[in-house]
C-alpha positions as CSV (number, residue, x, y, z in Angstrom):
1,M,-9.4,-41.7,21.0
2,K,-12.2,-40.2,23.1
3,L,-14.0,-42.5,25.5
4,F,-16.5,-39.9,26.4
5,R,-18.6,-37.3,24.6
6,S,-19.4,-33.8,25.7
7,D,-22.6,-33.3,27.7
8,N,-24.6,-32.1,24.7
9,E,-23.3,-35.0,22.5
10,T,-24.2,-37.5,25.2
11,E,-27.7,-36.1,25.7
12,N,-28.4,-36.1,21.9
13,S,-26.8,-39.5,21.2
14,D,-28.5,-41.4,24.0
15,L,-31.8,-41.1,22.2
16,E,-30.3,-42.0,18.9
17,A,-28.4,-44.9,20.4
18,K,-31.5,-46.5,22.1
19,I,-32.3,-49.7,20.2
20,I,-35.9,-50.8,19.9
21,R,-35.9,-54.5,19.4
22,D,-38.5,-55.8,16.8
23,K,-39.8,-59.1,18.1
24,N,-41.0,-59.9,14.6
25,K,-37.5,-59.6,13.1
26,V,-35.3,-62.7,13.1
27,V,-31.6,-63.2,12.4
28,V,-30.6,-66.6,11.3
29,I,-26.9,-67.3,11.9
30,S,-25.6,-70.5,10.2
31,T,-23.0,-71.5,7.7
32,N,-25.5,-74.0,6.1
33,S,-27.4,-72.3,3.3
34,S,-30.0,-75.1,3.1
35,I,-30.8,-74.7,6.8
36,Q,-31.1,-71.0,6.4
37,S,-33.5,-71.4,3.5
38,E,-35.6,-73.9,5.4
39,I,-35.9,-71.7,8.4
40,C,-36.8,-68.7,6.3
41,S,-39.6,-70.6,4.6
42,I,-41.0,-71.8,7.9
43,L,-40.9,-68.3,9.4
44,K,-42.6,-66.7,6.3
45,M,-45.3,-69.3,6.3
46,H,-46.1,-68.1,9.8
47,N,-46.1,-64.5,8.7
48,I,-42.7,-63.7,10.2
49,G,-41.4,-61.8,7.2
50,K,-38.4,-59.9,8.6
51,V,-35.7,-62.4,8.3
52,V,-32.0,-61.7,7.9
53,S,-29.6,-64.6,7.0
54,K,-26.0,-64.4,8.0
55,K,-23.7,-67.2,6.7
56,Q,-21.3,-67.1,9.7
57,Y,-20.4,-68.9,12.9
58,I,-21.8,-67.2,15.9
59,N,-18.3,-66.4,17.1
60,E,-17.7,-64.5,13.9
61,F,-21.0,-62.6,13.9
62,R,-21.1,-58.8,14.5
63,E,-24.3,-56.8,14.6
64,D,-24.7,-54.4,11.7
65,E,-27.4,-52.1,10.3
66,T,-29.4,-55.0,9.0
67,T,-29.5,-56.8,12.3
68,R,-29.2,-54.1,15.0
69,D,-33.0,-54.0,15.8
70,A,-33.7,-57.7,15.5
71,G,-35.5,-59.2,18.5
72,W,-34.7,-62.8,17.8
73,Y,-31.5,-64.8,16.8
74,I,-31.6,-68.4,15.6
75,V,-28.1,-69.7,16.1
76,D,-26.7,-72.9,14.5
77,I,-24.2,-74.6,17.0
78,E,-23.7,-77.5,14.6
79,S,-22.2,-80.5,16.5
80,E,-20.9,-78.5,19.5
81,K,-21.7,-80.2,22.8
82,D,-19.6,-78.4,25.4
83,L,-22.1,-76.5,27.5
84,S,-19.6,-74.1,29.0
85,I,-18.2,-73.1,25.6
86,I,-21.7,-72.7,24.2
87,N,-22.8,-70.5,27.1
88,D,-19.7,-68.3,27.0
89,I,-20.0,-67.8,23.2
90,I,-23.7,-66.9,23.6
91,V,-22.8,-64.3,26.3
92,M,-20.3,-62.7,24.0
93,G,-22.3,-63.0,20.8
94,I,-26.0,-62.3,21.6
95,P,-27.0,-59.0,23.3
96,N,-28.9,-59.5,26.6
97,D,-32.1,-57.9,25.2
98,V,-32.3,-60.3,22.3
99,M,-34.2,-63.6,22.5
100,Y,-32.7,-66.6,20.8
101,V,-33.1,-70.3,19.7
102,L,-30.3,-72.7,19.3
103,I,-30.3,-75.3,16.6
104,G,-27.8,-78.1,16.1
105,D,-26.9,-81.7,15.1
106,T,-27.2,-83.3,18.6
107,D,-30.2,-85.4,19.0
108,S,-30.4,-85.6,22.8
109,I,-33.2,-84.8,25.3
110,T,-30.6,-84.6,28.0
111,F,-28.5,-82.1,26.0
112,S,-31.6,-80.0,25.4
113,S,-32.6,-80.0,29.0
114,E,-29.1,-79.0,30.1
115,L,-29.2,-76.0,27.7
116,L,-32.6,-75.0,29.0
117,K,-31.2,-74.7,32.6
118,F,-29.4,-71.5,31.5
119,G,-32.3,-70.3,29.3
120,A,-31.4,-71.7,25.9
121,K,-34.1,-73.2,23.9
122,Y,-32.7,-75.9,21.6
123,L,-34.0,-77.7,18.4
124,Y,-32.6,-80.7,16.7
125,K,-32.1,-79.6,13.0
126,N,-33.2,-82.9,11.4
127,T,-36.7,-83.1,13.0
128,Q,-37.6,-80.1,15.1
129,L,-37.1,-77.0,12.9
130,G,-40.9,-76.8,12.4
131,S,-41.3,-75.7,16.0
132,V,-39.1,-72.5,15.6
133,A,-42.0,-70.3,14.6
134,D,-44.2,-71.5,17.5
135,I,-41.4,-70.6,19.9
136,I,-41.1,-67.1,18.5
137,L,-44.8,-66.4,18.2
138,N,-45.7,-67.9,21.6
139,S,-42.9,-66.3,23.7
140,K,-43.9,-63.9,26.5
141,G,-42.0,-61.1,24.9
142,K,-39.3,-61.0,27.6
143,S,-35.8,-62.2,27.1
144,V,-34.5,-64.8,29.6
145,D,-32.2,-63.3,32.3
146,R,-28.6,-64.3,31.5
147,I,-25.4,-64.2,33.5
148,S,-22.9,-61.6,32.3
149,L,-19.3,-62.4,31.5
150,N,-17.1,-60.6,34.0
151,V,-13.5,-59.8,33.0
152,S,-11.2,-58.5,35.8
153,I,-8.2,-56.5,34.8
154,L,-6.1,-56.7,38.0
155,G,-3.1,-54.4,38.6
156,C,-0.4,-56.1,40.7
157,K,1.2,-52.8,41.7
158,G,0.0,-49.2,42.0
159,G,1.0,-47.3,38.9
160,C,1.7,-50.3,36.7
161,G,-0.6,-49.0,33.9
162,N,-3.7,-51.0,34.7
163,T,-6.2,-48.3,33.7
164,T,-4.2,-47.5,30.5
165,I,-4.5,-51.1,29.6
166,A,-8.1,-51.7,30.7
167,S,-9.3,-48.5,29.0
168,G,-7.3,-49.4,25.8
169,L,-9.0,-52.9,25.8
170,F,-12.4,-51.2,26.2
171,S,-11.7,-48.7,23.4
172,S,-10.8,-51.4,20.9
173,I,-13.4,-54.0,22.0
174,D,-15.7,-53.2,19.0
175,K,-13.3,-55.2,16.8
176,F,-14.2,-58.3,18.7
177,I,-17.6,-57.8,20.4
178,S,-20.8,-56.2,19.3
179,A,-22.8,-56.9,22.4
180,P,-23.4,-54.4,25.2
181,V,-20.2,-53.8,27.4
182,L,-19.8,-51.9,30.7
183,Y,-16.3,-50.8,31.9
184,I,-16.1,-50.2,35.7
185,Q,-13.2,-48.5,37.2
186,G,-13.2,-49.7,40.9
187,G,-12.5,-47.7,44.0
188,S,-9.4,-49.8,44.8
189,G,-7.2,-48.2,42.2
190,S,-6.2,-44.7,40.9
191,R,-9.6,-43.8,39.5
192,D,-8.0,-41.7,36.8
193,L,-9.9,-42.9,33.8
194,D,-10.9,-39.3,32.9
195,L,-7.2,-38.3,32.7
196,I,-6.0,-41.3,30.8
197,S,-8.8,-41.7,28.3
198,S,-8.1,-38.5,26.4
199,E,-6.4,-35.1,26.6
200,S,-9.7,-33.2,26.8
201,L,-12.9,-35.1,27.7
202,G,-15.3,-32.2,27.8
203,I,-17.4,-33.9,30.4
204,S,-17.8,-33.8,34.2
205,I,-17.4,-37.3,35.4
206,Q,-19.8,-38.2,38.3
207,E,-19.0,-41.1,40.6
208,A,-21.4,-44.1,40.3
209,K,-23.1,-42.7,37.2
210,I,-23.1,-44.9,34.1
211,Q,-22.2,-42.9,31.0
212,K,-22.6,-44.1,27.4
213,T,-19.7,-43.8,25.1
214,S,-21.5,-45.5,22.1
215,S,-24.7,-47.4,21.5
216,T,-23.2,-50.6,23.0
217,K,-20.5,-49.3,25.4
218,S,-20.8,-47.6,28.7
219,V,-18.4,-46.6,31.6
220,K,-18.8,-46.3,35.4
221,I,-16.4,-45.0,38.0
222,D,-16.9,-46.2,41.5
223,S,-16.3,-44.1,44.6
224,E,-13.3,-44.8,46.9
225,V,-15.6,-46.5,49.4
226,V,-16.9,-49.0,46.9
227,R,-14.3,-51.7,46.5
228,F,-14.7,-54.9,44.4
229,D,-18.4,-54.5,43.8
230,Y,-19.5,-57.2,41.4
231,D,-23.1,-57.5,42.5
232,N,-24.8,-54.3,41.3
233,P,-28.0,-55.5,39.6
234,V,-27.4,-53.0,36.7
235,Y,-24.4,-55.0,35.6
236,Q,-26.7,-57.8,34.4
237,Q,-28.0,-55.4,31.7
238,Y,-24.6,-55.9,29.9
239,N,-23.3,-59.0,28.3
240,I,-19.8,-58.2,29.3
241,N,-18.5,-56.2,32.3
242,I,-14.8,-55.1,32.4
243,F,-13.6,-54.5,36.0
244,D,-10.4,-52.4,36.5
245,H,-9.0,-53.0,40.0
246,N,-5.7,-52.6,41.9
247,I,-5.4,-56.1,43.5
248,S,-2.1,-55.4,45.4
249,R,-3.8,-54.6,48.7
250,A,-6.9,-56.7,48.5
251,S,-7.9,-58.5,51.7
252,P,-8.6,-62.3,51.7
253,E,-12.4,-61.5,51.7
254,E,-12.0,-59.2,48.7
255,L,-10.0,-61.8,46.8
256,E,-12.8,-64.3,47.5
257,I,-15.3,-61.9,45.9
258,V,-13.1,-61.4,42.8
259,F,-12.5,-65.2,42.4
260,N,-16.2,-66.0,42.8
261,R,-17.5,-63.3,40.4
262,T,-14.8,-63.3,37.7
263,N,-14.9,-65.4,34.5
264,V,-11.5,-64.3,33.1
265,F,-8.6,-62.8,35.1
266,V,-6.0,-60.6,33.5
267,L,-3.1,-59.9,35.9
268,I,-1.1,-56.8,34.9
269,V,2.4,-57.2,36.2
270,G,5.1,-54.6,36.1
271,N,8.7,-55.6,35.4
272,N,9.6,-55.4,39.1
273,F,9.8,-57.9,41.9
274,S,7.0,-56.4,44.0
275,S,4.6,-57.0,41.1
276,F,5.8,-60.5,40.7
277,R,5.2,-61.2,44.4
278,T,1.6,-59.9,44.2
279,A,0.9,-61.9,41.0
280,K,2.3,-65.1,42.6
281,K,0.2,-64.5,45.6
282,I,-3.0,-64.2,43.5
283,I,-2.1,-67.3,41.5
284,D,-1.5,-69.4,44.6
285,E,-4.6,-68.1,46.4
286,Y,-6.7,-68.9,43.4
287,K,-5.4,-72.4,43.3
288,K,-6.5,-72.8,46.9
289,F,-9.9,-71.3,46.1
290,E,-10.3,-73.7,43.2
291,L,-9.5,-76.8,45.3
292,R,-11.7,-75.6,48.2
293,T,-14.7,-74.8,46.1
294,K,-14.3,-77.4,43.4
295,S,-15.4,-74.8,41.0
296,R,-14.8,-74.9,37.2
297,P,-11.3,-73.6,36.4
298,K,-11.2,-70.0,35.2
299,R,-8.8,-68.5,32.8
300,I,-5.9,-66.5,34.0
301,I,-3.9,-64.3,31.6
302,I,-0.5,-63.0,32.7
303,C,0.4,-59.7,31.0
304,V,3.8,-58.0,31.8
305,N,3.6,-54.2,31.1
306,E,7.0,-52.4,30.6
307,Y,5.4,-49.2,32.0
308,T,8.8,-47.7,32.9
309,V,12.4,-47.9,31.6
310,R,14.1,-50.8,33.3
311,T,16.7,-50.1,35.9
312,S,19.6,-52.4,36.8
313,R,17.4,-53.7,39.7
314,D,14.5,-54.6,37.3
315,K,16.2,-56.4,34.5
316,F,14.2,-59.6,34.6
317,S,13.9,-61.8,31.6
318,R,10.7,-63.5,30.5
319,E,12.2,-66.8,31.7
320,D,13.0,-65.3,35.2
321,I,9.3,-64.2,35.5
322,E,7.9,-67.5,34.3
323,D,10.1,-69.4,36.7
324,F,9.0,-67.3,39.6
325,L,5.3,-67.4,38.8
326,E,5.5,-71.1,37.8
327,R,3.4,-70.4,34.7
328,K,3.9,-68.8,31.3
329,V,3.6,-65.1,30.5
330,D,0.9,-64.6,27.9
331,M,1.6,-61.0,26.8
332,Y,4.4,-58.5,26.9
333,L,3.5,-54.9,26.4
334,P,6.4,-52.6,25.4
335,H,7.4,-49.3,27.1
336,I,6.0,-46.5,25.1
337,N,8.8,-44.1,24.3
338,S,8.0,-43.4,20.6
339,D,5.2,-43.4,18.0
340,K,6.4,-46.7,16.8
341,R,6.2,-48.2,20.3
342,A,2.8,-46.7,20.8
343,K,1.6,-48.4,17.6
344,E,3.1,-51.7,18.8
345,F,1.4,-51.2,22.2
346,N,-2.0,-50.8,20.6
347,E,-1.4,-53.8,18.4
348,E,-0.6,-55.9,21.4
349,L,-3.8,-54.7,23.1
350,N,-5.7,-56.1,20.2
351,T,-4.0,-59.4,20.7
352,L,-4.8,-59.3,24.4
353,N,-8.5,-58.7,23.5
354,S,-8.4,-61.7,21.2
355,L,-7.1,-63.8,24.1
356,I,-9.7,-62.6,26.5
357,F,-12.7,-62.9,24.3
358,A,-11.5,-65.9,22.3
359,K,-11.8,-64.1,19.0
360,E,-9.4,-64.2,16.1
361,I,-8.0,-60.9,14.9
362,K,-9.4,-60.0,11.4
363,D,-7.3,-60.9,8.4
364,K,-5.8,-64.0,10.1
365,E,-6.4,-67.4,8.4
366,S,-9.9,-68.6,8.7
367,R,-10.8,-70.9,11.6
368,K,-11.2,-74.6,10.9
369,G,-14.6,-75.0,12.5
370,L,-17.2,-73.7,14.9
371,F,-15.6,-72.5,18.2
372,S,-12.2,-73.9,17.3
373,W,-10.4,-70.7,18.3
374,F,-12.3,-70.6,21.6
375,K,-11.4,-74.2,22.4
376,I,-7.7,-73.6,21.9
377,L,-7.8,-70.7,24.3
378,S,-10.0,-72.4,26.8
379,K,-7.3,-75.0,27.3
380,S,-4.6,-72.4,28.1
């Protein structure tokens, strides 16, 4: 799969991919048909006629041709009250250039005020839906600045396959996320994204230049002198930033930056003791950081990658690794030595994406309720 296009393809597609948001077009996302009908009627009475209804939960929603240019989303959060879950799901489900209104079953001024702190306007469904048209018509035409979701893919040893995994996750992210995503290969690692992503890229990669790979996906390769940069203002233009770093030689100050700026950590561990030592160090240092800063706990996913054939020195069982790390291994990626193994590897990457972004893989049994899958994962 090609991550990049040729120069001509990129130039031509950038214009085609640019989305102009229509502030008079609204997407209503709710599983409640009567609520959808009521909102549509209210909007049409106020001459807002471009309304698309999607009978889905927000964490199931994907942009399509009918919604891609919409400037507003009205999202039903039902009875959900967990502010952190609501915020994370909005970051993953609503593009940063789209304005939105939340509606729900919670009748609480305090709840509404807390949501407003991170830019979310909220209406109680039973009595306040009549205000939705006023909010849309009287907005200043600029979406509220939102905090991006930062995912750090951290290699615990040089050559452990970090970029192969990170680029694979990025390539298949469309199955889970339709919001804008930026993949950053940091200067701390091998910086070989161009070699790994395809056999022939047909493009000259320039350091520090953001390059589009599709209408919602872009990549950036940092120079060697730029290590663990999470504060570039351009990153806020994307809902999700995927950082690819080698963490094995990070200084305490650099670890502090990663801990502060990351929402989800994925530790890529090779089946060798040096990888285990680095992973254990990161886990222990993060525990100290969490106690010291009293910050909200962040999710850490442990992924063991069988990137080479095991030797007699590296025959560690899953139990051995978990005992040493003092926590469970979430994913095991197979060594690729055949087409069958390559297929298994890609399937496991999909599973890893589902863990990172709290999304069920398609064709699995339907979820029991709004955000239920996310709640299960957020406790891990």
